[in-house]
HTML snippet that shows the backbone in 3Dmol.js (N, CA, C, O; Angstrom):
<script src="https://3Dmol.org/build/3Dmol-min.js"></script>
<div id="view" style="width:600px;height:400px;position:relative"></div>
<script>
const pdb = `
ATOM      1  N   MET A   1       2.416  12.780   2.412  1.00  0.00           N
ATOM      2  CA  MET A   1       3.018  11.659   3.078  1.00  0.00           C
ATOM      3  C   MET A   1       3.898  12.146   4.235  1.00  0.00           C
ATOM      4  O   MET A   1       3.926  11.528   5.299  1.00  0.00           O
ATOM      5  N   ALA A   2       4.597  13.227   4.027  1.00  0.00           N
ATOM      6  CA  ALA A   2       5.498  13.730   5.052  1.00  0.00           C
ATOM      7  C   ALA A   2       4.727  14.233   6.264  1.00  0.00           C
ATOM      8  O   ALA A   2       5.289  14.321   7.356  1.00  0.00           O
ATOM      9  N   ALA A   3       3.459  14.562   6.095  1.00  0.00           N
ATOM     10  CA  ALA A   3       2.671  15.078   7.193  1.00  0.00           C
ATOM     11  C   ALA A   3       2.193  13.961   8.126  1.00  0.00           C
ATOM     12  O   ALA A   3       1.716  14.240   9.226  1.00  0.00           O
ATOM     13  N   ILE A   4       2.314  12.721   7.703  1.00  0.00           N
ATOM     14  CA  ILE A   4       1.873  11.614   8.590  1.00  0.00           C
ATOM     15  C   ILE A   4       2.953  11.388   9.647  1.00  0.00           C
ATOM     16  O   ILE A   4       4.090  11.031   9.339  1.00  0.00           O
ATOM     17  N   GLU A   5       2.570  11.603  10.874  1.00  0.00           N
ATOM     18  CA  GLU A   5       3.550  11.586  11.962  1.00  0.00           C
ATOM     19  C   GLU A   5       3.598  10.263  12.733  1.00  0.00           C
ATOM     20  O   GLU A   5       4.594   9.979  13.398  1.00  0.00           O
ATOM     21  N   ARG A   6       2.555   9.464  12.656  1.00  0.00           N
ATOM     22  CA  ARG A   6       2.522   8.206  13.372  1.00  0.00           C
ATOM     23  C   ARG A   6       2.025   7.081  12.444  1.00  0.00           C
ATOM     24  O   ARG A   6       1.049   7.231  11.709  1.00  0.00           O
ATOM     25  N   MET A   7       2.739   5.961  12.516  1.00  0.00           N
ATOM     26  CA  MET A   7       2.323   4.813  11.722  1.00  0.00           C
ATOM     27  C   MET A   7       2.536   3.537  12.514  1.00  0.00           C
ATOM     28  O   MET A   7       3.439   3.444  13.346  1.00  0.00           O
ATOM     29  N   GLU A   8       1.702   2.574  12.244  1.00  0.00           N
ATOM     30  CA  GLU A   8       1.836   1.240  12.834  1.00  0.00           C
ATOM     31  C   GLU A   8       1.233   0.261  11.835  1.00  0.00           C
ATOM     32  O   GLU A   8       0.161   0.506  11.281  1.00  0.00           O
ATOM     33  N   ARG A   9       1.927  -0.844  11.610  1.00  0.00           N
ATOM     34  CA  ARG A   9       1.400  -1.888  10.723  1.00  0.00           C
ATOM     35  C   ARG A   9       0.475  -2.788  11.542  1.00  0.00           C
ATOM     36  O   ARG A   9       0.656  -2.961  12.747  1.00  0.00           O
ATOM     37  N   GLY A  10      -0.505  -3.346  10.868  1.00  0.00           N
ATOM     38  CA  GLY A  10      -1.327  -4.370  11.468  1.00  0.00           C
ATOM     39  C   GLY A  10      -2.776  -3.982  11.626  1.00  0.00           C
ATOM     40  O   GLY A  10      -3.273  -3.015  11.049  1.00  0.00           O
ATOM     41  N   LYS A  11      -3.435  -4.804  12.452  1.00  0.00           N
ATOM     42  CA  LYS A  11      -4.831  -4.524  12.759  1.00  0.00           C
ATOM     43  C   LYS A  11      -5.089  -4.856  14.213  1.00  0.00           C
ATOM     44  O   LYS A  11      -4.416  -5.711  14.788  1.00  0.00           O
ATOM     45  N   LEU A  12      -6.050  -4.191  14.805  1.00  0.00           N
ATOM     46  CA  LEU A  12      -6.437  -4.416  16.184  1.00  0.00           C
ATOM     47  C   LEU A  12      -7.579  -5.403  16.234  1.00  0.00           C
ATOM     48  O   LEU A  12      -8.540  -5.296  15.473  1.00  0.00           O
ATOM     49  N   CYS A  13      -7.470  -6.365  17.132  1.00  0.00           N
ATOM     50  CA  CYS A  13      -8.536  -7.342  17.344  1.00  0.00           C
ATOM     51  C   CYS A  13      -8.851  -7.371  18.843  1.00  0.00           C
ATOM     52  O   CYS A  13      -7.973  -7.610  19.671  1.00  0.00           O
ATOM     53  N   ARG A  14     -10.084  -7.129  19.163  1.00  0.00           N
ATOM     54  CA  ARG A  14     -10.487  -7.179  20.587  1.00  0.00           C
ATOM     55  C   ARG A  14     -10.512  -8.629  21.041  1.00  0.00           C
ATOM     56  O   ARG A  14     -11.044  -9.504  20.357  1.00  0.00           O
ATOM     57  N   LEU A  15      -9.939  -8.862  22.180  1.00  0.00           N
ATOM     58  CA  LEU A  15      -9.940 -10.199  22.740  1.00  0.00           C
ATOM     59  C   LEU A  15     -11.191 -10.361  23.584  1.00  0.00           C
ATOM     60  O   LEU A  15     -11.458  -9.549  24.470  1.00  0.00           O
ATOM     61  N   SER A  16     -11.952 -11.402  23.313  1.00  0.00           N
ATOM     62  CA  SER A  16     -13.228 -11.582  24.024  1.00  0.00           C
ATOM     63  C   SER A  16     -12.963 -11.803  25.524  1.00  0.00           C
ATOM     64  O   SER A  16     -12.091 -12.577  25.918  1.00  0.00           O
ATOM     65  N   GLY A  17     -13.734 -11.108  26.321  1.00  0.00           N
ATOM     66  CA  GLY A  17     -13.635 -11.227  27.756  1.00  0.00           C
ATOM     67  C   GLY A  17     -12.364 -10.590  28.342  1.00  0.00           C
ATOM     68  O   GLY A  17     -12.035 -10.845  29.500  1.00  0.00           O
ATOM     69  N   LYS A  18     -11.664  -9.790  27.585  1.00  0.00           N
ATOM     70  CA  LYS A  18     -10.440  -9.201  28.049  1.00  0.00           C
ATOM     71  C   LYS A  18     -10.506  -7.667  27.972  1.00  0.00           C
ATOM     72  O   LYS A  18     -11.345  -7.109  27.266  1.00  0.00           O
ATOM     73  N   ASN A  19      -9.629  -7.012  28.693  1.00  0.00           N
ATOM     74  CA  ASN A  19      -9.538  -5.545  28.691  1.00  0.00           C
ATOM     75  C   ASN A  19      -8.565  -5.022  27.674  1.00  0.00           C
ATOM     76  O   ASN A  19      -8.258  -3.830  27.679  1.00  0.00           O
ATOM     77  N   HIS A  20      -8.079  -5.849  26.821  1.00  0.00           N
ATOM     78  CA  HIS A  20      -7.069  -5.395  25.857  1.00  0.00           C
ATOM     79  C   HIS A  20      -7.314  -5.958  24.473  1.00  0.00           C
ATOM     80  O   HIS A  20      -8.225  -6.756  24.252  1.00  0.00           O
ATOM     81  N   TYR A  21      -6.478  -5.522  23.548  1.00  0.00           N
ATOM     82  CA  TYR A  21      -6.580  -5.909  22.141  1.00  0.00           C
ATOM     83  C   TYR A  21      -5.303  -6.596  21.724  1.00  0.00           C
ATOM     84  O   TYR A  21      -4.264  -6.454  22.369  1.00  0.00           O
ATOM     85  N   ASN A  22      -5.387  -7.331  20.654  1.00  0.00           N
ATOM     86  CA  ASN A  22      -4.186  -7.824  19.994  1.00  0.00           C
ATOM     87  C   ASN A  22      -3.919  -6.916  18.815  1.00  0.00           C
ATOM     88  O   ASN A  22      -4.832  -6.572  18.064  1.00  0.00           O
ATOM     89  N   LEU A  23      -2.668  -6.532  18.654  1.00  0.00           N
ATOM     90  CA  LEU A  23      -2.209  -5.859  17.447  1.00  0.00           C
ATOM     91  C   LEU A  23      -1.468  -6.886  16.648  1.00  0.00           C
ATOM     92  O   LEU A  23      -0.401  -7.344  17.056  1.00  0.00           O
ATOM     93  N   GLN A  24      -2.022  -7.263  15.502  1.00  0.00           N
ATOM     94  CA  GLN A  24      -1.435  -8.332  14.694  1.00  0.00           C
ATOM     95  C   GLN A  24      -0.899  -7.730  13.412  1.00  0.00           C
ATOM     96  O   GLN A  24      -1.546  -6.904  12.768  1.00  0.00           O
ATOM     97  N   ALA A  25       0.322  -8.173  13.053  1.00  0.00           N
ATOM     98  CA  ALA A  25       0.975  -7.704  11.831  1.00  0.00           C
ATOM     99  C   ALA A  25       1.830  -8.839  11.268  1.00  0.00           C
ATOM    100  O   ALA A  25       2.479  -9.564  12.023  1.00  0.00           O
ATOM    101  N   TRP A  26       1.829  -8.990   9.976  1.00  0.00           N
ATOM    102  CA  TRP A  26       2.635  -9.994   9.308  1.00  0.00           C
ATOM    103  C   TRP A  26       3.968  -9.340   8.949  1.00  0.00           C
ATOM    104  O   TRP A  26       4.011  -8.396   8.160  1.00  0.00           O
ATOM    105  N   ARG A  27       5.064  -9.852   9.536  1.00  0.00           N
ATOM    106  CA  ARG A  27       6.390  -9.297   9.275  1.00  0.00           C
ATOM    107  C   ARG A  27       7.412 -10.405   9.247  1.00  0.00           C
ATOM    108  O   ARG A  27       7.362 -11.341  10.045  1.00  0.00           O
ATOM    109  N   ASN A  28       8.336 -10.288   8.322  1.00  0.00           N
ATOM    110  CA  ASN A  28       9.431 -11.274   8.216  1.00  0.00           C
ATOM    111  C   ASN A  28       8.941 -12.718   8.167  1.00  0.00           C
ATOM    112  O   ASN A  28       9.546 -13.620   8.747  1.00  0.00           O
ATOM    113  N   GLY A  29       7.841 -12.909   7.469  1.00  0.00           N
ATOM    114  CA  GLY A  29       7.321 -14.247   7.242  1.00  0.00           C
ATOM    115  C   GLY A  29       6.541 -14.858   8.416  1.00  0.00           C
ATOM    116  O   GLY A  29       6.226 -16.048   8.406  1.00  0.00           O
ATOM    117  N   LYS A  30       6.241 -14.051   9.400  1.00  0.00           N
ATOM    118  CA  LYS A  30       5.482 -14.596  10.528  1.00  0.00           C
ATOM    119  C   LYS A  30       4.575 -13.527  11.125  1.00  0.00           C
ATOM    120  O   LYS A  30       4.783 -12.330  10.931  1.00  0.00           O
ATOM    121  N   ASN A  31       3.586 -13.981  11.842  1.00  0.00           N
ATOM    122  CA  ASN A  31       2.611 -13.102  12.460  1.00  0.00           C
ATOM    123  C   ASN A  31       3.195 -12.593  13.800  1.00  0.00           C
ATOM    124  O   ASN A  31       3.524 -13.381  14.687  1.00  0.00           O
ATOM    125  N   GLU A  32       3.311 -11.280  13.917  1.00  0.00           N
ATOM    126  CA  GLU A  32       3.747 -10.670  15.152  1.00  0.00           C
ATOM    127  C   GLU A  32       2.533 -10.196  15.899  1.00  0.00           C
ATOM    128  O   GLU A  32       1.643  -9.588  15.304  1.00  0.00           O
ATOM    129  N   VAL A  33       2.467 -10.458  17.201  1.00  0.00           N
ATOM    130  CA  VAL A  33       1.339 -10.070  18.016  1.00  0.00           C
ATOM    131  C   VAL A  33       1.832  -9.265  19.203  1.00  0.00           C
ATOM    132  O   VAL A  33       2.818  -9.613  19.852  1.00  0.00           O
ATOM    133  N   ARG A  34       1.124  -8.188  19.465  1.00  0.00           N
ATOM    134  CA  ARG A  34       1.448  -7.335  20.621  1.00  0.00           C
ATOM    135  C   ARG A  34       0.154  -7.001  21.326  1.00  0.00           C
ATOM    136  O   ARG A  34      -0.854  -6.738  20.670  1.00  0.00           O
ATOM    137  N   TYR A  35       0.157  -7.005  22.625  1.00  0.00           N
ATOM    138  CA  TYR A  35      -1.022  -6.652  23.382  1.00  0.00           C
ATOM    139  C   TYR A  35      -1.091  -5.120  23.490  1.00  0.00           C
ATOM    140  O   TYR A  35      -0.082  -4.435  23.660  1.00  0.00           O
ATOM    141  N   VAL A  36      -2.321  -4.621  23.386  1.00  0.00           N
ATOM    142  CA  VAL A  36      -2.561  -3.185  23.458  1.00  0.00           C
ATOM    143  C   VAL A  36      -3.654  -2.970  24.517  1.00  0.00           C
ATOM    144  O   VAL A  36      -4.742  -3.538  24.424  1.00  0.00           O
ATOM    145  N   ARG A  37      -3.348  -2.150  25.512  1.00  0.00           N
ATOM    146  CA  ARG A  37      -4.342  -1.854  26.543  1.00  0.00           C
ATOM    147  C   ARG A  37      -5.449  -0.983  25.966  1.00  0.00           C
ATOM    148  O   ARG A  37      -5.270  -0.311  24.950  1.00  0.00           O
ATOM    149  N   GLU A  38      -6.589  -1.011  26.631  1.00  0.00           N
ATOM    150  CA  GLU A  38      -7.765  -0.233  26.190  1.00  0.00           C
ATOM    151  C   GLU A  38      -7.389   1.230  26.056  1.00  0.00           C
ATOM    152  O   GLU A  38      -7.786   1.874  25.085  1.00  0.00           O
ATOM    153  N   GLU A  39      -6.639   1.773  26.997  1.00  0.00           N
ATOM    154  CA  GLU A  39      -6.338   3.207  26.950  1.00  0.00           C
ATOM    155  C   GLU A  39      -5.363   3.578  25.811  1.00  0.00           C
ATOM    156  O   GLU A  39      -5.217   4.752  25.472  1.00  0.00           O
ATOM    157  N   GLU A  40      -4.704   2.570  25.233  1.00  0.00           N
ATOM    158  CA  GLU A  40      -3.815   2.788  24.076  1.00  0.00           C
ATOM    159  C   GLU A  40      -4.512   2.619  22.741  1.00  0.00           C
ATOM    160  O   GLU A  40      -3.997   3.039  21.705  1.00  0.00           O
ATOM    161  N   ARG A  41      -5.676   2.009  22.766  1.00  0.00           N
ATOM    162  CA  ARG A  41      -6.354   1.574  21.552  1.00  0.00           C
ATOM    163  C   ARG A  41      -6.524   2.700  20.552  1.00  0.00           C
ATOM    164  O   ARG A  41      -6.173   2.529  19.384  1.00  0.00           O
ATOM    165  N   GLU A  42      -7.046   3.841  20.961  1.00  0.00           N
ATOM    166  CA  GLU A  42      -7.319   4.932  20.017  1.00  0.00           C
ATOM    167  C   GLU A  42      -6.029   5.433  19.334  1.00  0.00           C
ATOM    168  O   GLU A  42      -6.004   5.652  18.123  1.00  0.00           O
ATOM    169  N   ALA A  43      -4.971   5.608  20.127  1.00  0.00           N
ATOM    170  CA  ALA A  43      -3.706   6.094  19.571  1.00  0.00           C
ATOM    171  C   ALA A  43      -3.126   5.076  18.593  1.00  0.00           C
ATOM    172  O   ALA A  43      -2.608   5.452  17.542  1.00  0.00           O
ATOM    173  N   VAL A  44      -3.208   3.791  18.932  1.00  0.00           N
ATOM    174  CA  VAL A  44      -2.678   2.756  18.039  1.00  0.00           C
ATOM    175  C   VAL A  44      -3.507   2.679  16.770  1.00  0.00           C
ATOM    176  O   VAL A  44      -2.953   2.487  15.688  1.00  0.00           O
ATOM    177  N   GLN A  45      -4.824   2.825  16.876  1.00  0.00           N
ATOM    178  CA  GLN A  45      -5.689   2.810  15.704  1.00  0.00           C
ATOM    179  C   GLN A  45      -5.386   3.986  14.778  1.00  0.00           C
ATOM    180  O   GLN A  45      -5.395   3.831  13.556  1.00  0.00           O
ATOM    181  N   GLU A  46      -5.118   5.158  15.350  1.00  0.00           N
ATOM    182  CA  GLU A  46      -4.734   6.309  14.549  1.00  0.00           C
ATOM    183  C   GLU A  46      -3.415   6.062  13.790  1.00  0.00           C
ATOM    184  O   GLU A  46      -3.253   6.467  12.639  1.00  0.00           O
ATOM    185  N   ALA A  47      -2.483   5.382  14.478  1.00  0.00           N
ATOM    186  CA  ALA A  47      -1.196   5.048  13.816  1.00  0.00           C
ATOM    187  C   ALA A  47      -1.431   4.047  12.704  1.00  0.00           C
ATOM    188  O   ALA A  47      -0.811   4.159  11.646  1.00  0.00           O
ATOM    189  N   ILE A  48      -2.299   3.079  12.904  1.00  0.00           N
ATOM    190  CA  ILE A  48      -2.654   2.116  11.858  1.00  0.00           C
ATOM    191  C   ILE A  48      -3.250   2.839  10.683  1.00  0.00           C
ATOM    192  O   ILE A  48      -2.895   2.581   9.533  1.00  0.00           O
ATOM    193  N   ASP A  49      -4.170   3.759  10.977  1.00  0.00           N
ATOM    194  CA  ASP A  49      -4.797   4.550   9.887  1.00  0.00           C
ATOM    195  C   ASP A  49      -3.726   5.387   9.143  1.00  0.00           C
ATOM    196  O   ASP A  49      -3.800   5.543   7.924  1.00  0.00           O
ATOM    197  N   GLY A  50      -2.749   5.912   9.872  1.00  0.00           N
ATOM    198  CA  GLY A  50      -1.658   6.650   9.237  1.00  0.00           C
ATOM    199  C   GLY A  50      -0.867   5.768   8.290  1.00  0.00           C
ATOM    200  O   GLY A  50      -0.509   6.199   7.194  1.00  0.00           O
ATOM    201  N   TYR A  51      -0.595   4.560   8.692  1.00  0.00           N
ATOM    202  CA  TYR A  51       0.132   3.631   7.792  1.00  0.00           C
ATOM    203  C   TYR A  51      -0.677   3.292   6.555  1.00  0.00           C
ATOM    204  O   TYR A  51      -0.142   3.240   5.448  1.00  0.00           O
ATOM    205  N   ARG A  52      -1.956   3.064   6.744  1.00  0.00           N
ATOM    206  CA  ARG A  52      -2.830   2.761   5.589  1.00  0.00           C
ATOM    207  C   ARG A  52      -2.874   3.937   4.627  1.00  0.00           C
ATOM    208  O   ARG A  52      -2.808   3.737   3.415  1.00  0.00           O
ATOM    209  N   LEU A  53      -2.982   5.143   5.130  1.00  0.00           N
ATOM    210  CA  LEU A  53      -2.978   6.338   4.294  1.00  0.00           C
ATOM    211  C   LEU A  53      -1.653   6.444   3.543  1.00  0.00           C
ATOM    212  O   LEU A  53      -1.634   6.707   2.341  1.00  0.00           O
ATOM    213  N   PHE A  54      -0.540   6.237   4.263  1.00  0.00           N
ATOM    214  CA  PHE A  54       0.777   6.307   3.637  1.00  0.00           C
ATOM    215  C   PHE A  54       0.900   5.313   2.491  1.00  0.00           C
ATOM    216  O   PHE A  54       1.370   5.673   1.412  1.00  0.00           O
ATOM    217  N   THR A  55       0.484   4.065   2.709  1.00  0.00           N
ATOM    218  CA  THR A  55       0.608   3.067   1.626  1.00  0.00           C
ATOM    219  C   THR A  55      -0.318   3.403   0.473  1.00  0.00           C
ATOM    220  O   THR A  55       0.036   3.163  -0.682  1.00  0.00           O
ATOM    221  N   LYS A  56      -1.508   3.959   0.754  1.00  0.00           N
ATOM    222  CA  LYS A  56      -2.422   4.349  -0.338  1.00  0.00           C
ATOM    223  C   LYS A  56      -1.797   5.481  -1.161  1.00  0.00           C
ATOM    224  O   LYS A  56      -1.817   5.431  -2.391  1.00  0.00           O
ATOM    225  N   LEU A  57      -1.245   6.494  -0.499  1.00  0.00           N
ATOM    226  CA  LEU A  57      -0.632   7.591  -1.195  1.00  0.00           C
ATOM    227  C   LEU A  57       0.607   7.136  -1.990  1.00  0.00           C
ATOM    228  O   LEU A  57       0.837   7.605  -3.105  1.00  0.00           O
ATOM    229  N   ALA A  58       1.386   6.242  -1.421  1.00  0.00           N
ATOM    230  CA  ALA A  58       2.555   5.690  -2.132  1.00  0.00           C
ATOM    231  C   ALA A  58       2.131   4.953  -3.384  1.00  0.00           C
ATOM    232  O   ALA A  58       2.776   5.078  -4.425  1.00  0.00           O
ATOM    233  N   GLU A  59       1.053   4.183  -3.297  1.00  0.00           N
ATOM    234  CA  GLU A  59       0.545   3.446  -4.451  1.00  0.00           C
ATOM    235  C   GLU A  59       0.055   4.426  -5.548  1.00  0.00           C
ATOM    236  O   GLU A  59       0.315   4.218  -6.733  1.00  0.00           O
ATOM    237  N   GLU A  60      -0.652   5.488  -5.133  1.00  0.00           N
ATOM    238  CA  GLU A  60      -1.126   6.466  -6.084  1.00  0.00           C
ATOM    239  C   GLU A  60       0.057   7.187  -6.755  1.00  0.00           C
ATOM    240  O   GLU A  60       0.027   7.452  -7.957  1.00  0.00           O
ATOM    241  N   TYR A  61       1.071   7.491  -5.988  1.00  0.00           N
ATOM    242  CA  TYR A  61       2.276   8.130  -6.514  1.00  0.00           C
ATOM    243  C   TYR A  61       2.956   7.223  -7.533  1.00  0.00           C
ATOM    244  O   TYR A  61       3.314   7.666  -8.624  1.00  0.00           O
ATOM    245  N   ALA A  62       3.135   5.952  -7.175  1.00  0.00           N
ATOM    246  CA  ALA A  62       3.748   4.956  -8.070  1.00  0.00           C
ATOM    247  C   ALA A  62       2.956   4.844  -9.371  1.00  0.00           C
ATOM    248  O   ALA A  62       3.533   4.818 -10.458  1.00  0.00           O
ATOM    249  N   ASP A  63       1.613   4.776  -9.250  1.00  0.00           N
ATOM    250  CA  ASP A  63       0.761   4.687 -10.442  1.00  0.00           C
ATOM    251  C   ASP A  63       0.967   5.863 -11.374  1.00  0.00           C
ATOM    252  O   ASP A  63       1.029   5.695 -12.592  1.00  0.00           O
ATOM    253  N   GLU A  64       1.075   7.065 -10.801  1.00  0.00           N
ATOM    254  CA  GLU A  64       1.250   8.264 -11.625  1.00  0.00           C
ATOM    255  C   GLU A  64       2.617   8.251 -12.314  1.00  0.00           C
ATOM    256  O   GLU A  64       2.717   8.587 -13.494  1.00  0.00           O
ATOM    257  N   ILE A  65       3.645   7.876 -11.605  1.00  0.00           N
ATOM    258  CA  ILE A  65       4.991   7.809 -12.211  1.00  0.00           C
ATOM    259  C   ILE A  65       5.043   6.742 -13.295  1.00  0.00           C
ATOM    260  O   ILE A  65       5.690   6.938 -14.323  1.00  0.00           O
ATOM    261  N   ILE A  66       4.375   5.623 -13.080  1.00  0.00           N
ATOM    262  CA  ILE A  66       4.285   4.570 -14.116  1.00  0.00           C
ATOM    263  C   ILE A  66       3.592   5.094 -15.368  1.00  0.00           C
ATOM    264  O   ILE A  66       4.053   4.856 -16.485  1.00  0.00           O
ATOM    265  N   ARG A  67       2.471   5.817 -15.179  1.00  0.00           N
ATOM    266  CA  ARG A  67       1.765   6.374 -16.323  1.00  0.00           C
ATOM    267  C   ARG A  67       2.687   7.365 -17.078  1.00  0.00           C
ATOM    268  O   ARG A  67       2.764   7.338 -18.306  1.00  0.00           O
ATOM    269  N   ARG A  68       3.362   8.213 -16.340  1.00  0.00           N
ATOM    270  CA  ARG A  68       4.268   9.201 -16.950  1.00  0.00           C
ATOM    271  C   ARG A  68       5.433   8.482 -17.702  1.00  0.00           C
ATOM    272  O   ARG A  68       5.811   8.872 -18.806  1.00  0.00           O
ATOM    273  N   THR A  69       5.959   7.464 -17.086  1.00  0.00           N
ATOM    274  CA  THR A  69       7.047   6.692 -17.729  1.00  0.00           C
ATOM    275  C   THR A  69       6.574   6.070 -19.018  1.00  0.00           C
ATOM    276  O   THR A  69       7.293   6.106 -20.017  1.00  0.00           O
ATOM    277  N   ARG A  70       5.406   5.512 -19.025  1.00  0.00           N
ATOM    278  CA  ARG A  70       4.854   4.866 -20.241  1.00  0.00           C
ATOM    279  C   ARG A  70       4.590   5.879 -21.349  1.00  0.00           C
ATOM    280  O   ARG A  70       4.850   5.612 -22.523  1.00  0.00           O
ATOM    281  N   ARG A  71       4.065   7.058 -20.962  1.00  0.00           N
ATOM    282  CA  ARG A  71       3.859   8.107 -21.959  1.00  0.00           C
ATOM    283  C   ARG A  71       5.179   8.555 -22.577  1.00  0.00           C
ATOM    284  O   ARG A  71       5.280   8.708 -23.794  1.00  0.00           O
ATOM    285  N   GLN A  72       6.178   8.763 -21.745  1.00  0.00           N
ATOM    286  CA  GLN A  72       7.497   9.164 -22.243  1.00  0.00           C
ATOM    287  C   GLN A  72       8.111   8.075 -23.119  1.00  0.00           C
ATOM    288  O   GLN A  72       8.728   8.372 -24.142  1.00  0.00           O
ATOM    289  N   HIS A  73       7.945   6.851 -22.729  1.00  0.00           N
ATOM    290  CA  HIS A  73       8.478   5.735 -23.514  1.00  0.00           C
ATOM    291  C   HIS A  73       7.802   5.671 -24.893  1.00  0.00           C
ATOM    292  O   HIS A  73       8.455   5.443 -25.911  1.00  0.00           O
ATOM    293  N   GLN A  74       6.489   5.877 -24.898  1.00  0.00           N
ATOM    294  CA  GLN A  74       5.768   5.830 -26.186  1.00  0.00           C
ATOM    295  C   GLN A  74       6.182   6.964 -27.090  1.00  0.00           C
ATOM    296  O   GLN A  74       6.261   6.779 -28.305  1.00  0.00           O
ATOM    297  N   LYS A  75       6.447   8.129 -26.540  1.00  0.00           N
ATOM    298  CA  LYS A  75       6.935   9.252 -27.375  1.00  0.00           C
ATOM    299  C   LYS A  75       8.325   8.935 -27.937  1.00  0.00           C
ATOM    300  O   LYS A  75       8.617   9.228 -29.097  1.00  0.00           O
ATOM    301  N   ARG A  76       9.147   8.354 -27.131  1.00  0.00           N
ATOM    302  CA  ARG A  76      10.521   8.045 -27.552  1.00  0.00           C
ATOM    303  C   ARG A  76      10.589   6.862 -28.485  1.00  0.00           C
ATOM    304  O   ARG A  76      11.417   6.823 -29.395  1.00  0.00           O
ATOM    305  N   PHE A  77       9.720   5.897 -28.261  1.00  0.00           N
ATOM    306  CA  PHE A  77       9.693   4.678 -29.079  1.00  0.00           C
ATOM    307  C   PHE A  77       8.244   4.432 -29.534  1.00  0.00           C
ATOM    308  O   PHE A  77       7.562   3.565 -28.988  1.00  0.00           O
ATOM    309  N   PRO A  78       7.774   5.202 -30.538  1.00  0.00           N
ATOM    310  CA  PRO A  78       6.392   5.051 -30.983  1.00  0.00           C
ATOM    311  C   PRO A  78       6.156   3.656 -31.542  1.00  0.00           C
ATOM    312  O   PRO A  78       7.076   3.038 -32.078  1.00  0.00           O
ATOM    313  N   PRO A  79       4.930   3.158 -31.419  1.00  0.00           N
ATOM    314  CA  PRO A  79       4.650   1.827 -31.961  1.00  0.00           C
ATOM    315  C   PRO A  79       4.909   1.787 -33.458  1.00  0.00           C
ATOM    316  O   PRO A  79       4.602   2.738 -34.177  1.00  0.00           O
ATOM    317  N   ARG A  80       5.458   0.714 -33.907  1.00  0.00           N
ATOM    318  CA  ARG A  80       5.739   0.559 -35.355  1.00  0.00           C
ATOM    319  C   ARG A  80       4.457   0.178 -36.068  1.00  0.00           C
ATOM    320  O   ARG A  80       3.608  -0.546 -35.548  1.00  0.00           O
ATOM    321  N   LYS A  81       4.356   0.694 -37.271  1.00  0.00           N
ATOM    322  CA  LYS A  81       3.190   0.327 -38.086  1.00  0.00           C
ATOM    323  C   LYS A  81       3.436  -1.076 -38.622  1.00  0.00           C
ATOM    324  O   LYS A  81       4.548  -1.395 -39.044  1.00  0.00           O
ATOM    325  N   PRO A  82       2.428  -1.896 -38.607  1.00  0.00           N
ATOM    326  CA  PRO A  82       2.609  -3.246 -39.111  1.00  0.00           C
ATOM    327  C   PRO A  82       2.939  -3.227 -40.615  1.00  0.00           C
ATOM    328  O   PRO A  82       2.389  -2.434 -41.379  1.00  0.00           O
ATOM    329  N   LYS A  83       3.831  -4.102 -41.000  1.00  0.00           N
ATOM    330  CA  LYS A  83       4.203  -4.206 -42.424  1.00  0.00           C
ATOM    331  C   LYS A  83       3.039  -4.863 -43.168  1.00  0.00           C
ATOM    332  O   LYS A  83       2.435  -5.817 -42.678  1.00  0.00           O
ATOM    333  N   PRO A  84       2.728  -4.328 -44.385  1.00  0.00           N
ATOM    334  CA  PRO A  84       1.643  -4.976 -45.140  1.00  0.00           C
ATOM    335  C   PRO A  84       2.069  -6.385 -45.539  1.00  0.00           C
ATOM    336  O   PRO A  84       3.216  -6.651 -45.899  1.00  0.00           O
ATOM    337  N   LYS A  85       1.096  -7.257 -45.455  1.00  0.00           N
ATOM    338  CA  LYS A  85       1.341  -8.645 -45.852  1.00  0.00           C
ATOM    339  C   LYS A  85       1.403  -8.742 -47.375  1.00  0.00           C
ATOM    340  O   LYS A  85       0.615  -8.104 -48.073  1.00  0.00           O
ATOM    341  N   PRO A  86       2.320  -9.524 -47.877  1.00  0.00           N
ATOM    342  CA  PRO A  86       2.360  -9.684 -49.356  1.00  0.00           C
ATOM    343  C   PRO A  86       1.097 -10.405 -49.833  1.00  0.00           C
ATOM    344  O   PRO A  86       0.586 -11.323 -49.191  1.00  0.00           O
ATOM    345  N   ARG A  87       0.622  -9.943 -50.986  1.00  0.00           N
ATOM    346  CA  ARG A  87      -0.591 -10.561 -51.553  1.00  0.00           C
ATOM    347  C   ARG A  87      -0.220 -11.894 -52.235  1.00  0.00           C
ATOM    348  O   ARG A  87       0.795 -12.001 -52.923  1.00  0.00           O
ATOM    349  N   SER A  88      -1.016 -12.827 -52.035  1.00  0.00           N
ATOM    350  CA  SER A  88      -0.787 -14.128 -52.692  1.00  0.00           C
ATOM    351  C   SER A  88      -1.970 -14.407 -53.614  1.00  0.00           C
ATOM    352  O   SER A  88      -2.935 -15.064 -53.224  1.00  0.00           O
ATOM    353  N   ASP A  89      -1.881 -13.904 -54.832  1.00  0.00           N
ATOM    354  CA  ASP A  89      -2.943 -14.081 -55.830  1.00  0.00           C
ATOM    355  C   ASP A  89      -2.694 -15.268 -56.681  1.00  0.00           C
ATOM    356  O   ASP A  89      -3.489 -15.565 -57.574  1.00  0.00           O
TER     357      ASP A  89
END
`;
const viewer = $3Dmol.createViewer("view");
viewer.addModel(pdb, "pdb");
viewer.setStyle({}, {cartoon: {color: "spectrum"}});
viewer.zoomTo();
viewer.render();
</script>
């Protein structure tokens, strides 16, 4: 994660008949839009890919810590054996 040097949220959408793209991202409850020139497109896309990789790695890290936490919890608080039901003969 620390090796990712550039990040940008959102996605690029080419505008039909135009020389530029829209960079769209949902932030603070609304859609933010920024124009990106053709010559910026590749660098912005790499930054978007960096953000996606960062969030994927963060999710994997969280999943591993959750698994470890659950294992530790189970060792500390093992499941109780169910009490036998009384027989009603």
